[in-house]
Phi, psi and omega in degrees: 000142181274134181274168179294327180296317179293320178296318180289327174295318178296315180291324178290327175293320177297317180294319179295316179296320180291320178294322176296319178294324178293319180292320183285319187257064180283337184275327184266108186290329180292318177293326177295319178295322176294323177291326176293322175299318179294324176297316178295326177294320177296319178294320178297320179297319179291322176299317181293320180293319177293324178295322179292319182292317182282342182076022183246141182269005183293323178295323178290330175292320177297327179296324176296321176294321179294321177296325176295317177296322179295321179294320177294319179295322178295321178291323176295319177297320177294321177296320177297318179297319178295318180293322181294316185270006179278000000 
């Protein structure tokens, strides 16, 4: 079984990698959007791990909202990509 410490270490590594990618790739908007997706994935992982430990489903509900935001962001990124290459 995975402990809460391991889940939080994994989510903090995802958040750190995404923040590092945002700082390094300021010129490429597509990579910045991918790094934001990775940031949202790290936050979702921490919400799910806290929800599991507390036995409360509220963190999992927040993850559904985060997934909705991620889908909207992906569609905006695709629209930007279409406009750039048009």
